[in-house]
Steps between C-alpha positions, in 0.01 A plus 500: 500500500269732306432846644138575574522845662768747608416595858804726542870491409565234764185284489307336219232235463561222254383156391721201576554194283167358622306813422462592868529863603800584719637821646871553434730739688842621392688828482421671168311192378219707344719761335456514119278190512150458355211256534549195281880507514701207637666587828878449525561251783812676626291797616276289724566539874186344643192325360182513705238236431193609690206265447221733609402741223387769749822470701702516180326824399557650845865403484553660161335822616711500814830453316411767247510769767804424715880504467650176372729476804205482740353205303841334487534527881157343551581217261831433676322482836239250369776287343685495831191383689436223251855371472614543862183395685317308224195718557193419296347835421182623340571691181342802660839559668631647171238773519475559874873497580605697191241765579606508866873529419433789264281675758742432790791655305299811415377521861859478631605778267230719657649419844190305606582206729186318627513285813424129463282405795528128416878487470555293816235245406629472140857436618381239749241309298619550143878464518556405134277776367674751725839382372378568148405847624846563643655381171275745315602790724869415450451476123332839484784646708762351266331611178345834601687605814180506706499336847133431570562297816320212664157667494501472119634142520183418692273668246664305218469175698123555520476493120664156500269377778210617284634331184589173679166457671302654213308743719430870469755738648247607768466137610879456493518794739262328740667157506801589725266658758274196494795265551619706796150484650484122454840443659393711799188286543715184516755658735227623737309173489797280599727755668790419268771673299565365152835362397516701178795289378312171520369313202152465654475879547602555137240250384239665721576838340481348154167340580362834624613679183330247276188494719467876465569471128208258473283740698566792266477289187178335621652155461456362850488128569150357524378272779589168339689356800243552777575164667872584511419848631289349780779259587752784526256692719492209748872416482633858533219703658721787613660545161162471331345764730793726417448442129135599536603826668731566208227415248258735678766776489561453126127489431448828686788672324424375146122440510559150362354173627770235561438124509558245775754331276713817502472505882616135511817562298570810704475305825756248368754780443423649840567159659835467325618846593394441861695174522820677390452765767416248775806289420728794555364597843 
């Protein structure tokens, strides 16, 4: 690889064998190096291939102004999420999480410990992301001797929710509250308690997450299956009425118009989760 720019002693930008710009991290990798030189491969710890030019520039600026260990911790957390849970993440995670980890460490050193108001919802609805957060907290404790606790695990989990569903962090903050509100509508409508260990409940949660993702990304289903939607309305009127209440709730909270087709698929999941509950009574 040919060096393009020395960002600091531990980070450089370079061109790979295909002439694409990459960001390379490694302890002392930029020391005594100059633009145009060939980089020794044994010094490379991590190669970042960020497709977006703007994200790449943000990432370089971010790494230039933080300790190498903070960036290494962030990279280890992202690698864990990808390998352990096969998470498909937006490349923005390299910027958002790295910046957050650096800030969280500095905040902890100043004895500032914010409360995470969404911790309960995150643990309940985003188990995998929360487990990544707990791994991150343990890793920071092992490497830096700082025990940030479960509140920080929840904050870190939110960054993975954001990167998985490709929403803004503000929207990621809203999703757990919206899911809780939707579940309460279903429970009140049918006077039931969910079996949170059932496959139908898990599929219902997954459907809600992707529905809300489509809402925030403005990629909602169009009304192409009106006849099927009308059939579902007649076959399962109670579930369909409940789905409409949920749709109205989401529309009020997000100011987004939602199609009848979305209501139809929602009613199918409500029907399935009701059947599981009824069978157990």
